[in-house]
Every structure is written in structure tokens, then in C-alpha cells.
C-alpha positions as CSV (number, residue, x, y, z in Angstrom):
1,M,106.8,52.5,56.0
2,T,103.4,54.1,55.2
3,D,100.6,52.7,53.0
4,T,100.4,53.4,49.3
5,P,97.6,55.9,49.2
6,S,94.3,54.6,47.8
7,P,92.5,56.7,45.2
8,S,90.5,58.2,48.1
9,T,93.5,59.2,50.3
10,P,94.4,62.5,48.6
11,D,90.8,63.6,48.7
12,A,90.6,62.6,52.4
13,A,93.8,64.5,53.2
14,S,92.4,67.6,51.6
15,M,89.1,67.1,53.4
16,I,90.9,66.8,56.7
17,G,92.7,70.0,56.1
18,L,89.4,71.9,55.9
19,M,87.9,70.5,59.1
20,P,87.7,73.0,62.0
21,F,88.3,70.2,64.6
22,A,91.2,67.8,65.1
23,A,91.3,65.1,62.5
24,A,93.8,62.6,61.1
25,L,94.0,60.1,58.3
26,V,95.1,56.7,59.5
27,G,96.3,54.0,57.1
28,L,96.0,50.3,57.2
29,D,99.2,50.0,59.2
30,A,97.6,52.2,61.9
31,R,100.0,55.1,61.2
32,V,99.1,58.7,60.8
33,L,99.2,59.7,57.1
34,A,97.8,63.2,57.4
35,A,96.8,65.5,60.2
36,N,95.2,68.9,60.1
37,A,96.3,72.0,62.1
38,A,93.8,71.4,64.9
39,M,95.1,67.8,65.3
40,R,98.8,69.0,65.4
41,A,97.9,71.7,67.9
42,L,95.9,69.3,70.1
43,F,98.9,66.9,70.4
44,A,101.5,69.7,70.3
45,R,103.2,68.0,67.4
46,D,103.9,70.0,64.2
47,D,105.6,67.0,62.6
48,L,102.6,64.7,63.1
49,A,102.0,63.8,59.5
50,A,105.6,64.0,58.4
51,A,106.8,61.6,61.2
52,A,103.9,59.2,60.5
53,P,103.8,57.9,64.1
54,P,101.6,54.9,64.9
55,L,98.3,55.9,66.3
56,G,99.2,54.2,69.6
57,A,101.9,56.7,70.2
58,L,99.2,59.4,70.5
59,F,97.1,57.3,72.9
60,P,99.6,55.2,75.0
61,G,98.0,52.6,77.1
62,E,95.0,52.3,74.8
63,A,95.2,48.6,73.8
64,D,94.2,47.4,70.3
65,L,93.1,50.9,69.4
66,P,92.8,50.5,65.6
67,R,90.5,47.5,65.9
68,R,88.3,49.3,68.5
69,L,88.0,52.3,66.3
70,R,86.9,50.3,63.4
71,A,84.4,48.4,65.5
72,A,83.0,51.8,66.7
73,A,83.1,53.4,63.2
74,G,79.9,54.9,62.1
75,T,78.3,54.9,65.6
76,D,77.4,57.9,67.7
77,A,79.1,56.5,70.8
78,G,82.7,56.7,69.7
79,L,85.5,56.0,72.2
80,R,86.4,57.8,75.4
81,L,90.2,57.8,75.3
82,T,93.2,59.3,77.1
83,G,95.6,61.1,74.7
84,R,99.1,62.3,75.5
85,R,100.6,65.5,74.1
86,A,104.2,65.8,73.1
87,T,104.8,67.6,76.4
88,G,103.7,64.4,78.2
89,V,100.5,66.0,79.5
90,P,97.5,63.6,79.4
91,F,94.0,64.7,78.4
92,T,90.6,63.2,78.0
93,C,89.0,63.0,74.6
94,D,86.3,61.4,72.5
95,A,87.4,59.8,69.2
96,H,85.1,58.9,66.2
97,A,86.3,56.9,63.2
98,H,85.0,57.1,59.7
99,P,86.1,54.3,57.3
100,L,87.2,55.1,53.7
101,P,87.3,52.9,50.7
102,G,90.5,50.9,50.8
103,G,90.5,50.5,54.6
104,A,91.9,53.9,55.7
105,L,90.2,55.7,58.6
106,V,89.5,59.4,59.2
107,V,89.8,59.8,63.0
108,V,88.2,62.8,64.5
109,V,89.3,63.7,68.1
110,R,87.5,66.2,70.4
111,E,89.0,67.0,73.8
112,V,86.5,66.7,76.7
113,R,86.8,69.9,78.8
114,G,85.3,71.7,81.8
115,D,81.6,71.0,82.3
116,A,81.5,67.8,80.4
117,L,84.3,66.3,82.5
118,A,82.7,67.6,85.7
119,A,79.4,66.0,84.7
120,Q,81.0,62.7,83.9
121,A,82.9,62.9,87.2
122,Q,79.7,63.6,89.1
123,R,78.0,60.7,87.4
124,A,80.9,58.5,88.5
125,L,80.7,59.8,92.1
126,D,77.0,59.3,92.2
127,A,77.4,55.7,91.0
128,A,80.2,55.1,93.6
129,F,78.0,56.6,96.4
130,D,75.0,54.5,95.6
131,A,76.9,51.2,95.1
132,A,79.4,51.6,97.9
133,P,79.6,48.5,100.1
134,I,79.7,50.7,103.3
135,G,77.1,53.1,104.5
136,M,77.2,56.6,102.9
137,A,75.2,59.7,103.7
138,L,75.0,63.4,103.0
139,F,73.6,65.6,105.8
140,D,72.6,69.2,105.6
141,T,74.2,71.7,108.0
142,D,71.7,70.8,110.7
143,G,72.6,67.1,110.6
144,R,69.5,65.9,108.6
145,Y,69.9,63.1,106.1
146,V,69.5,64.4,102.6
147,R,70.9,61.4,100.7
148,V,71.6,57.8,101.8
149,N,72.7,54.7,100.0
150,A,71.4,51.2,100.2
151,A,74.3,50.0,102.4
152,L,73.4,52.6,105.1
153,C,69.7,51.7,104.9
154,A,70.6,48.0,105.5
155,L,73.0,49.0,108.4
156,L,70.3,51.0,110.1
157,G,67.4,48.7,109.3
158,R,65.4,51.7,107.9
159,P,64.3,52.5,104.4
160,A,65.6,55.7,102.7
161,G,62.2,57.4,103.0
162,E,62.3,57.0,106.8
163,L,65.8,58.4,107.1
164,L,65.5,61.4,104.8
165,G,64.8,64.5,106.7
166,Q,65.6,62.8,110.1
167,R,68.5,64.0,112.2
168,D,71.4,61.5,112.7
169,Q,71.0,62.1,116.5
170,E,67.6,60.5,116.3
171,V,69.0,57.1,115.3
172,T,72.2,57.3,117.3
173,H,72.6,55.5,120.6
174,P,71.8,58.0,123.5
175,D,75.2,57.4,125.1
176,D,77.0,58.4,121.9
177,R,75.1,61.6,121.1
178,E,77.1,64.0,123.2
179,A,80.4,62.9,121.7
180,D,78.9,63.4,118.2
181,V,77.8,66.9,119.0
182,A,81.2,67.8,120.5
183,A,83.1,66.5,117.5
184,A,80.7,68.5,115.1
185,W,81.5,71.7,116.9
186,R,85.3,71.0,116.7
187,I,84.9,70.6,112.9
188,L,82.7,73.6,112.5
189,E,85.2,75.8,114.4
190,G,88.0,74.5,112.2
191,E,89.9,72.7,114.9
192,I,89.8,69.5,113.0
193,D,88.8,68.7,109.4
194,V,87.5,65.1,109.8
195,W,86.5,62.9,112.7
196,Q,86.7,59.1,112.9
197,T,85.2,57.3,115.8
198,Q,83.3,54.2,116.8
199,K,79.6,54.8,117.5
200,R,76.4,52.9,118.0
201,F,73.1,53.2,116.2
202,L,69.7,51.9,117.3
203,R,67.6,49.9,114.8
204,P,63.8,50.1,115.0
205,D,63.7,46.7,116.7
206,G,65.9,48.1,119.5
207,S,69.0,46.2,118.5
208,V,72.4,48.0,118.6
209,V,74.6,48.4,115.6
210,H,78.3,49.3,116.1
211,A,80.0,51.2,113.3
212,I,83.2,53.0,112.4
213,A,82.1,56.6,111.4
214,N,84.1,59.0,109.3
215,M,82.6,62.5,109.2
216,S,83.8,65.5,107.3
217,F,82.4,68.9,106.5
218,V,82.2,69.9,102.8
219,R,82.8,73.6,102.2
220,D,82.7,75.9,99.1
221,D,85.6,77.9,97.8
222,A,84.8,80.6,100.3
223,R,84.9,78.1,103.2
224,R,81.2,78.4,103.7
225,P,79.5,75.2,105.0
226,L,77.7,73.1,102.4
227,C,77.0,69.7,103.9
228,W,78.3,66.8,106.0
229,L,79.6,63.7,104.4
230,G,79.4,60.5,106.5
231,Q,80.8,57.0,105.9
232,F,79.8,54.2,108.1
233,Q,81.2,50.7,108.3
234,D,79.4,48.0,110.2
235,I,81.6,46.4,112.9
236,T,78.9,44.8,115.0
237,A,80.2,41.2,114.6
238,Q,83.7,42.3,115.5
239,K,82.6,44.2,118.6
240,L,80.5,41.3,119.8
241,Q,83.5,39.0,119.3
242,E,85.7,41.4,121.3
243,E,83.1,41.7,124.0
244,A,82.9,37.9,124.2
245,L,86.7,37.6,124.5
246,V,86.7,40.3,127.2
247,H,83.9,38.5,129.1
248,M,85.8,35.2,128.8
249,A,89.0,36.8,130.2
250,G,87.2,38.0,133.3
251,H,84.5,35.4,133.9
252,D,84.4,31.7,135.0
253,E,83.3,29.6,132.0
254,L,81.1,27.2,134.1
255,T,79.2,29.6,136.3
256,G,79.4,32.9,134.4
257,L,80.6,34.6,137.6
258,A,83.6,36.9,137.7
259,N,86.8,34.9,138.0
260,R,89.7,35.4,140.4
261,R,91.5,37.9,138.1
262,A,88.4,40.2,137.8
263,F,87.7,39.8,141.5
264,L,91.2,40.9,142.5
265,A,91.1,43.9,140.1
266,V,87.8,45.2,141.6
267,L,88.9,44.6,145.2
268,T,92.2,46.4,144.5
269,A,90.2,49.4,143.3
270,E,87.9,49.2,146.3
271,L,90.8,49.2,148.7
272,D,92.5,52.1,146.9
273,A,89.3,54.2,147.2
274,A,89.0,53.3,150.9
275,R,92.5,54.5,151.6
276,R,91.6,57.8,149.9
277,G,88.7,58.1,152.3
278,E,86.2,57.5,149.5
279,G,84.5,54.3,150.6
280,R,84.3,51.2,152.8
281,G,82.9,47.7,152.4
282,A,83.4,44.1,153.2
283,V,84.5,40.8,151.7
284,V,82.9,37.5,152.2
285,A,84.9,34.3,151.6
286,L,82.5,31.3,151.0
287,D,83.5,27.6,150.7
288,L,81.0,24.8,150.0
289,D,80.6,22.1,152.6
290,R,80.2,18.4,151.5
291,F,80.7,19.3,147.8
292,K,83.4,16.5,147.4
293,A,80.8,14.0,148.4
294,V,78.6,15.1,145.5
295,N,81.4,14.7,143.0
296,D,82.3,11.3,144.4
297,T,78.8,9.9,144.5
298,A,77.0,11.6,141.6
299,G,80.0,12.4,139.3
300,H,81.7,15.6,138.1
301,R,78.9,16.5,135.7
302,A,76.4,16.6,138.5
303,G,78.9,18.5,140.6
304,D,79.3,21.1,137.8
305,A,75.5,21.4,137.4
306,L,75.3,22.0,141.2
307,L,77.9,24.7,141.1
308,A,76.1,26.5,138.3
309,R,72.8,26.4,140.3
310,V,74.5,27.6,143.4
311,A,76.3,30.4,141.6
312,A,73.1,31.6,139.9
313,R,71.2,31.7,143.3
314,M,74.0,33.6,145.0
315,R,74.1,36.2,142.2
316,R,70.3,36.8,142.7
317,E,70.9,37.1,146.5
318,V,73.3,40.1,146.4
319,R,72.6,43.7,145.7
320,E,73.2,45.4,142.4
321,G,76.8,46.6,142.5
322,D,78.0,43.7,144.6
323,M,80.3,41.2,143.0
324,V,80.2,37.4,143.3
325,A,83.2,35.5,142.0
326,R,84.3,31.9,141.8
327,I,87.9,32.0,142.8
328,G,88.6,28.2,143.0
329,G,86.9,24.8,142.6
330,D,84.2,25.2,145.2
331,E,85.4,28.5,146.6
332,F,83.6,31.8,146.1
333,A,84.1,35.4,147.3
334,V,81.9,38.4,147.4
335,I,82.6,42.1,147.5
336,L,80.0,44.2,149.3
337,P,80.9,47.9,148.6
338,G,79.6,50.2,151.3
339,A,78.6,47.4,153.7
340,R,79.4,47.7,157.4
341,P,80.3,44.6,159.5
342,A,76.8,43.9,160.7
343,A,75.4,44.2,157.2
344,A,78.2,42.0,155.9
345,A,77.4,39.3,158.5
346,D,73.7,39.4,157.4
347,A,74.7,39.1,153.8
348,A,76.9,36.1,154.5
349,A,74.1,34.4,156.4
350,A,71.7,35.0,153.5
351,L,74.3,33.6,151.0
352,A,74.8,30.4,153.1
353,L,71.0,29.9,153.2
354,A,70.8,30.5,149.4
355,V,73.4,27.8,148.9
356,L,71.5,25.3,151.0
357,E,68.2,26.0,149.1
358,A,69.8,25.9,145.7
359,S,71.4,22.5,146.4
360,D,68.3,21.1,148.0
361,G,70.3,20.6,151.1
362,L,73.1,18.6,149.4
363,V,75.7,21.1,150.4
364,G,76.1,24.0,152.8
365,A,78.4,26.9,153.0
366,S,81.0,28.2,155.5
367,C,81.5,32.0,155.4
368,G,84.1,34.4,156.7
369,T,83.7,38.2,156.5
370,V,86.2,41.0,156.8
371,A,85.3,44.7,156.6
372,Y,87.6,47.4,155.1
373,D,87.5,51.1,155.6
374,P,89.9,54.1,155.4
375,A,91.8,52.7,158.4
376,W,92.7,49.4,156.6
377,R,96.4,49.4,155.8
378,G,96.8,45.8,154.6
379,T,97.1,44.5,151.1
380,V,94.5,42.7,149.0
381,D,96.2,39.4,149.8
382,D,96.1,40.3,153.5
383,L,92.3,41.0,153.3
384,L,91.6,37.7,151.5
385,A,93.8,35.7,153.9
386,E,91.9,37.1,156.9
387,A,88.6,36.3,155.2
388,D,89.8,32.8,154.6
389,R,90.8,32.4,158.3
390,E,87.4,33.5,159.4
391,M,85.8,31.1,156.9
392,Y,87.9,28.1,158.0
393,A,87.2,29.0,161.7
394,A,83.5,28.9,160.9
395,K,83.9,25.5,159.1
396,T,85.8,24.1,162.0
397,A,83.3,25.3,164.5
398,A,80.5,23.7,162.6
399,R,82.3,20.3,162.8
400,L,82.8,20.4,166.6
401,P,80.5,18.1,168.5
402,S,77.9,19.7,170.7
403,T,78.8,19.7,174.5
404,S,75.2,20.2,175.6
């Protein structure tokens, strides 16, 4: 049931009919009492006044609309609303309310079209760009920064003024630059539309930042290049954790040396290469002498400290590219890629001396060496078993009493 018209209602209805823009008279019960032709056309409802629908039927989803309109009545701001035509099509509009004596409202509705919506959307995109929690950047077609947000400045450790005009390549880790360029050409040539990868940046202090990068090329309607859009998410903490887990999986916790698993993987690769005629080398098996006595007299903590000192000293003794591993309690093994038998024997002697010096003479070392080359046809286990036999033979020989 509609309101009993107040004395001002007939005048308001007549006034609405003369308005060139969409307007409606809304009663105290929030129903539409009158609507002009522009309002009926806007909502595609010829029966708008006759049906007297509640105002909420024209703006579904807009909660407590009459109260909000009254609160905004008389202000320039109005309300930005989503209307719905009788066809079900939604549209964006601004609504202004003008109160009448007796409590009725004249509601004026203007659809927001074209440039106004585009400007509003652009403002929303600008705000989202600037406030995004991940790094955002726009690049010109040459890869220079033309816009950056605060999150990217924090990620790269550089102020916006330092980044703008600089090429992305200049802050990218040197090892990742070639992949970036290759991907850029694939996008430019239309082979792919976007590229996602993990890459590294260098901060001014030399520290490395790991990021997930999403890059896409923005084109105009004629497919001409406009700019690059980049999104960068910092995953440095995650990468460091992954690297720590990988390191733990392949290294001995006490000494930091490679463990047995990592040692066997590298030795397998070395033997495979040798069988293909691509290399040669040697393995040294090394066992500490008198180590049990250290544990028994000084305790396991002292024994662990001794193992750590010995391991560090052996690691300094070998060449870059050699691998020292702890494969058991006081058992070590060394891979010497490219070493011939004589060089391997010299390396074993140097390692034994290093053990003696690092332990201040508390322990010694027995070593066994075995060379491998393209003629080797045994397995990894065969190679290690032979090195162990050589090592135990040396240990036994050292224990034999002198006959002189």
C-alpha cells in the first residue's frame, strides 16, 4: 500500500515529469510513487509508478538504501550505486536525494558511462598498484622502469628515484639476465603472452633477493607494444629454507662435509664420465687412528670437536673441485677428479699429515687410494671396497713391529 500523498506530493510528481533526467518520487514506505519517462527508460520499466515497487527492487543488493539516501540528502556527494534494469542488466549510477515536506524523497539517478567509469577504474587500478603487497612495476619497451610501487622499492632495497629510468637488467643477478632476455623475445614475437619464473635481484649492499616474477606485454588495440607489466613476490626466506634443507640432506651435520649419500652420487657421476672416456681420477679412503682412545678418555664432546677440526683442515688441504666426505663415524673419503695414481698418493700423504697437525698428534690417519679411468669396469661399491682394502692394509702395516 502506498503513502497518502502529502500536500506537496502532486506538485513533486508534476515537477518530476518535467525533469530531463531520471527522477522518481519515493514515499515514506520507500516505494516509488511517481517516475518520469527518463526514469522508466533507464530501468526499462514502463509500469514503474503504477506498480509502486520498493526502491530496493531497482537497486538489489544495496542494503538500507532509503536511510542512506536520506543521510546523503542535500549533499553533493550522493551515492554510487548499482542499479538493475528489468532485463536483468546491471549498470552503475549516481543517486541524489532531495527531501520534501512530509518525508517523501525526490531521487535523481544519473547513469555513469564511458569516460567517467574509465576514470574511476583507472583511479582504482592506480590505488591497487601503489598499495599492492607485492612488487609492481611498469617498464617501457626498452625495459626501463617508468613506475614502481613501495613494495618493489622495499624488495630491491632502492628508492623509486633510483629505479626510475634504470633497466631491469641492471638490478638483476648476472646469472639470470640471459634467461630474462630470451623470455622477452618470446613474448615480443608472440610465442607466449606472459612469463612466470624465479629470478634473483641484487640489492645495493650485494645481498641477493629471490623473487617469483610475472611479466606480460601490454599492447594497444592494434597489437602495438605499449609497456611491460611486472609483478614480483619476495620468496627469499623460502629459498633459503629450501637451500638449508638441501644442504642438510647432502651434508654431515657435525663437520659440514658431504655425507655418504652425496659422496656416492658424485662418485657415480665420475665413474660414468670415465666409462664414456671423459675423465679419470682417484678415490682416497681415510680412517682415523687412535680416535677411540680420544672418546674413551676425553669424552664424546671432545671427540666431536676433534672430528670437526680434522674435517675443516682436510677441506683446506684439497683442491677446488675435490670432494671430502664423512661416510662413517671416523671414516672419511675423498674424490680427486683428474688425479693420476702418483698425484693421488701425494694427496693421501698430505691429508694424513693434515690430520696429525689438526689433532696436535692425538690421532693419525691410514689411507688407501684407488685410481679410476676409462678402463675401470667395476661398480662404485667395488671401487670403495678396494680403497678400503688398501686403507686397512696400510693400517695393519703401521701396527707391525719393526724387524730392524
